[in-house]
Structure formats: C-alpha cells, structure tokens
N, C-alpha and C positions, 0 to 999 in steps of 0.2 A: 313321423321322424324318418329321415332318410337313413337307409342302411347301406353300408359299403359292401359290395359283392365282389368276392375274389374268385377267379377262375379255379376250377378244381379239375385236376387231371383225371381222365377216365381210367387210367391205368398207372399205378404207382410203379416207377422204374427205379431199381436200385443197382448199385455197382460197387465193386471193391477196388480201391485205388491200387495201382501197381506198387509192389513193395520196392523200397529204394535200392535193394541189392539185386533185383531181378535183372537189370540191365548189365551190371558189372559182372555178375556170376553166371548169367545164362545168355542173354541176348548177344553181348559182344563176343564171348568165347565161341559160341556156335557160329556166329557170323564170320569170325576169323577162320574157323575150321572150314567153312564152306568156301570162302574166298580162296584159301590156300589150296583147296582141292580143285576148284574151278580153273585156276590159271594153268597148271600143268596138263590137266585133262583136255582143255579146250584149245589152248594156244601152243601146247607142246604135245599134241596128240600122237605124233609118231615117235615120241621119246619117253613114253610112260615107264619104260624099263629103267630109265636113268633118273627120273624125277618124281615118280609116284609110288604109292604103296604096293601096287602090283602092275605087271605089264599086261595091258589089255590085248585082246586078240588082233585088233586092227585099229586104225586111227579113227574110223567112224564110230566105233564103240566108245572110244575115249571121249570124243566130242559130244556124243549123245549123253553120256553120263555127266560131262562137264556142264551141259545145258541145264541139267537138273540142279546142280549146285548153284548155277547162276540164278535160277528161279528162287532158290532158298535165300540167296543173298538179297534179292529184291524184297522178299517177304520180311526179312529181319530189318532191313534198312527202313522200310515203311512202317514197321511196328514200333521201332525205337521211340518215336515221339508220343505213343499212346500213353494215356494217364490212368485208364481203368482196365481192370483185369479182363472183363468180358470182351473187350476189343483186342487185347493182347494174347489171349489164350490160344488163338489159332496158331501161334508160333510154338506151341508146346505139343499138341496132339498129333498133328501131321509129322513134325520132325521126329517125335519119339517113335513113330511107326518106321521111319527110315533108319534111325539110329539103331533100333533094336534089330531090324532085319539085317543091317550091315554087320552088326556085331556077331550075329549068328553065322553069316557067310564067312566072316573072318575066321571063325572056329572051324567050319566045315572045310574051307579051302586054305587052311593055314600054310600048307606046303607051297602054294602059289604066290604067297605074299613075300615081300622082301624082308622078312624078319631075320634071316641068317645069311642070305646070299644077295648078290647084286651090288651096285655102286654104293658107296658110303651114304650119299645123300638120300638115295632111295630107301636104305635100311632105316635111317633116322626118321624119314617121313613115315614109313610103315608103322614104326613103334609109336610115334606121336599120334598118328591117325587112329591106331587101336586104343591108345590110352584115352584119347578124347571121347571115343565112343563109350568106353566104360564109365568115365566120369560123368558124361552127360546123362546117362541113365539115372544116376543118383540125383543129379541136379534137377532133372525134370520132375522126379518124385517130390523133392523138397519144394519146388516151385508150386506144384499143384496143391500140395498139402497146406502150405502157408496161405495161399490165396483163397482157398476154400474154407478156411477157418478164421480169416481176418475180418475186421469190421466192415460194415456196409455203409455206403454213403449215397445220397440222392444222385441219380443220374440226370443231369440237366437236359440231355438229348431225348427227344421223343423217339418212338420206334420207327424203323424204316422197313416194314415187313416185305418179305420176298413174295412176289407174285408168281403165278403159275408159269408165266413166260420165262421166268428165271429158274424156278424150282424144278420144273420138268426136265429141261436140258441138263441141269446140274445132276439130277438123279440118273439120267441116262449116261452122262459122262462118268459118274462114279462107278456105275455098273460095268461099263466097258473097260475102264482102267483096271478095276479089280479082276475082271475076267481075263485080261491080258496078263496081269500080274500072276494070277494062279497058274495060268498055262505055262508061263516062263519058269515058275518055281517047280511045278510038278514034272514037267517034261522039258528041261532046258536043252537037251540034245536035239530032240525032234523039232521043237519050236525054233531053236537056233538055226537049224538047217532050212526052215521054211520062212524065216524072218526076212525083213527088208534088206538085210545084209547078214553075212555070216557072223554068228555069235558063238563064242566059247561059253561053256556052262557057267563059269563064274560071272562073265559079263552079262549073260542072259538073266541070271538070277539077280544081279545087282540092278539091272534095268527094271526088272520086276519089282524090286524094292522101291524104286522111285515111283512106279505106277501105284504100288500100295499106298505110298505117302500122299500122292496127289489125289488118289481116290478117297483116302481118309479125310483129306481137306474138303472134298465135295460132300461127304456124308456129314461132316461137322457143320458145313454151311447150311445144309438142310435142317439140322438139329437147332442151330442158332436161329434160323429163320429171320435174320435181321441183316439188311444190307450194310449197316454201319460196320458190322464185324467182318465184312468181306472186302473191305477196301484194299488191303494188302493182297488178298488172294486173287483179285481180278488181275492186277498187274504182274503177279507171280506167274499166272498162266500165260500171259502175253510174253513175258521174258522167255519162259521155257519153249513156247511155240516158235518164236522167231529164231532163237539160236539153234533149235533142233532142225528147223527147215533150212537154215543157213548151212548147217553141217551136211545135210543131204545134198545140197548143191555143191559144196566144197569137195565132197568125196563121192560125187555122182557115179564115178566109175565102179565103186564098190556096191552100189545099190542094185538090187534085183528088181528092176522096174516091172517085170512080168509077174511077180509074185502077188497073190491076193493080199497077204499080210502087209505088203508094202503100202498098198492103198488104204488098208485099215489104219495103219500107223499115220499116214498123211491126213486122213479124214479126222483122226483124233487130234492131231496138231492144229489143223484148221479150226476144228470145233473149239479147242482151248483158246485160240486167238480170237475168234468171233465172240465167244462167251465172255472173255476177259474185257474186250473193248466195249461191247454193248452193255455189259454189266456196270463197268466203271463210268462210262460217259453217257449212258442213256438211262438204265434202270435206276441207278443210285440217285442221280439228280432228280428224276421224276418222283422217286419215293420221298426225297427230302422236301421237294416242293409240295407234295401232297400232305406231308406232315406239317409244314408251315401253314398251309391253308386250314388244316384241321385244328390247329391251335387257335387260329384267328376266329374260327366259327364255332368252337367248342362251347356248348351251353354252360351257363353259369348257374350256380346254386346259391340260393339266398341263405 
C-alpha cells in the first residue's frame, strides 16, 4: 500500500507574532522622536541653539549625531512591516542602549540643556526630548515583557544562518565601536581633543552613546545568528555611514585630517557601508537561496 510521505523540517522554528499595539505605542513614537531629532541636527546644524535640546559645540558634531538618528529612522521604517517578534526585536535592544545612555547624559549635563534657558522652541524641544527618553524606557520594558511571555506560532521561514564572512567582521565592528564608545565616555575631554574634529564633553559622550547603540546592534546580530533578523540593520548601517561621510565632506574645514582618530573614524564608516551593502545584497540573498535548496533537497521521513 502506498504511503504518503510529508517533508519534515530538520529544525522546528517558532516565532511570536508582533503584538498589535507595538507599532502604535513603540515603533511610531520612537520613529517620530528620531525624525524630529534628525531634522534640526542634520539640516540646521549651525542653529542647534535655537531648535534642539542643547547647543552642540559645532556644526559637524550636530550633523554626526543627526546621522545616527537618520540610521535609527531607517531601522524603524524597515521594521514596521515585520509580523514576528524575532525579526522586530532588533528595534528594542539597540535603541534602549541609546535611550538609556542619553537619559543618563541629560541628568549629568542638565545645565547645558535648554530646560530653563534659550529660545522658547528650544526649551519645548528639550523637555519633550527628555520626556520621550523617560517614557520609552518603560515602553521598552513592557514590549520585551509582553513578547517574551506571549503565544508562539510556527515560523514559515527557514533559517538564514550567518556565515563566518559576516560574523567575523560583525564581531570586529562591534568591538571597535564599543572601544570608541568607552573611550569617549571615560575621557571625553582627552578624546575630544584628539578626535576627527573638536568635541565638547557632552557631544563626545553623546557620540559615544551612538557607538554603544550600534555596537549593541552588532552583538545582537551575532547572538541572533540569522540574517533574516538583520535586514533592517544592514541598511541602518548604510544610512549612518553615508550621512556621516557626507557631513565630513560638508564641514571638511573642521576636520583634523592629520589626526589618527580621524582615519579610525573614516575606516569605521567605510566598514559599516561595506558590511551593510554586502550583507543586504550578497550574504542575505545567498543564505536565502541556500535555504531554498535545502528545503528542496531535505530528506523525507516515512
């Protein structure tokens, strides 16, 4: 008698669906926060004293920080359509690193923020910026709690494992970013004087906060070990790199081209660009094709 044989997956994959309110209470609010920070920092770099939460030391510092917010916008925009938590949770761990770091800096450097002085618009922006940071801490905790206790469903996608040609550069990039971040936080004055351009202590540590966040993204990518979950991260790195290098070109007169850290910074930006482009348009398609072939060739069990 003939027996119908059904393919059996060698690895059961499970996922939790994104909770309905995740987009309305977390994705969209943080996206708006990042977009509203990006515009004055990047396009009004010389007028942060009038339009932002604090006045940066120079226009290049403002534009560099703005590039980070632009990268965050890219990440959230690309994550909005995701339907499962494992693919969306990258927009929680890296951002919470940035938000918590920024909240700490707002407390340490409260006298430099436009909480009580400065143009009316800047004061309003400063308070809204601070309130957003505080609220998002609670929201992040709730998002993580809900999605790690919710029901699991079958994940129709197969794995797209990260190969060594992706994982090794990712690990190196994470280590370099965190190394720069710790240096900027521990010795903001000394590192600010040796940086690619002059950094005030607040700007130095805020730039370090962004390095912490992008480094956290690299570590999470290694932990996830699945290229499906790095889709948004690849183009986030590309956005950050392109806008940061554009800022260096726009404010080239402020750049200390003879400093060693200038070239370290440029190498990091180029590395992010190459990793993002090759990951998204080479490694991910190759992994998906390998998974497709594995499904077709997977042995069947009677």
